[in-house]
C-alpha positions in Angstrom: 10.4 40.2 -7.2 10.6 38.7 -3.7 14.4 39.8 -3.2 13.8 43.2 -4.3 10.9 43.8 -1.9 12.7 42.2 1.1 15.9 44.3 0.3 13.8 47.4 0.9 12.2 46.3 4.2 14.0 45.7 7.2 14.6 42.3 8.1 12.3 42.3 11.1 9.5 43.6 9.2 10.0 41.1 6.2 9.9 38.2 8.8 6.6 39.4 10.6 5.0 40.0 7.2 5.8 36.6 6.0 4.7 35.1 9.3 1.3 37.1 9.2 0.8 36.1 5.6 1.7 32.5 6.4 -0.9 32.4 8.9 -3.5 34.2 7.1 -3.0 32.0 3.8 -2.8 28.8 5.9 0.7 28.0 4.7 -0.1 28.0 1.2 1.2 29.9 -2.0 -1.4 32.5 -3.2 -0.9 31.4 -6.9 -0.7 27.7 -6.8 -1.9 26.9 -3.6 0.8 24.5 -2.7 2.2 24.3 0.9 5.3 26.8 1.4 8.0 26.5 3.8 8.9 29.6 6.0 12.2 29.9 6.4 15.1 32.2 7.2 18.1 30.0 6.3 19.6 31.1 3.1 20.3 27.6 1.8 16.6 26.7 2.2 15.3 30.3 0.9 16.4 29.3 -2.7 14.1 26.1 -3.0 11.4 26.2 -5.3 8.8 26.2 -2.1 10.3 28.8 -0.1 8.0 31.2 1.0 8.5 34.9 -0.5 6.7 38.0 -0.2 4.9 39.1 -3.4 3.2 42.4 -4.9 -0.2 41.3 -6.0 -0.2 44.5 -8.3 3.3 44.9 -9.6 5.3 48.0 -8.8 6.2 48.6 -12.3 1.9 48.9 -12.6 1.8 51.1 -9.9 1.6 49.0 -6.9 2.8 49.9 -3.6 4.5 48.1 -0.6 1.6 48.6 1.4 0.2 45.7 3.1 -3.0 45.4 1.1 -0.5 44.6 -1.8 1.3 42.2 -0.4 0.7 38.4 -0.6 3.0 35.1 0.3 4.1 32.8 -2.9 6.4 30.1 -3.3 9.6 31.0 -5.0 8.7 29.2 -8.0 5.5 31.2 -8.7 7.3 34.6 -7.5 9.9 33.8 -10.1 7.8 32.6 -13.1 4.7 35.2 -13.0 6.4 38.0 -14.9 4.3 40.7 -16.4 0.9 38.6 -15.9 -1.7 40.2 -13.6 -2.1 38.3 -10.3 -5.5 37.1 -10.9 -5.0 35.7 -14.3 -1.5 34.2 -13.2 -3.2 32.4 -10.2 -5.8 31.0 -12.5 -3.4 29.7 -14.8 -1.4 28.1 -12.2 -4.6 26.5 -10.7 -5.3 25.2 -14.1 -8.8 26.9 -13.9 -8.8 27.7 -17.6 
């Protein structure tokens, strides 16, 4: 989950990765494709559309914190993905099947 990832990174690194991924993903969630809000204000960070850092391959499945395994997701998608692999979850969120 994003909170755990961001807790293990220093604040500047987490902010940098969020900004970089926000730019690369054109401000959209990697799962649902909806626009996200990049914020560092605690009261906005709990909203469903707040940008979070996400491990594409879950750490429980052997994923690492390497930048190639990180994406930006809205808080709602990050919190509801569960144990599903990222590609199946993205297809489900976008109603592709």
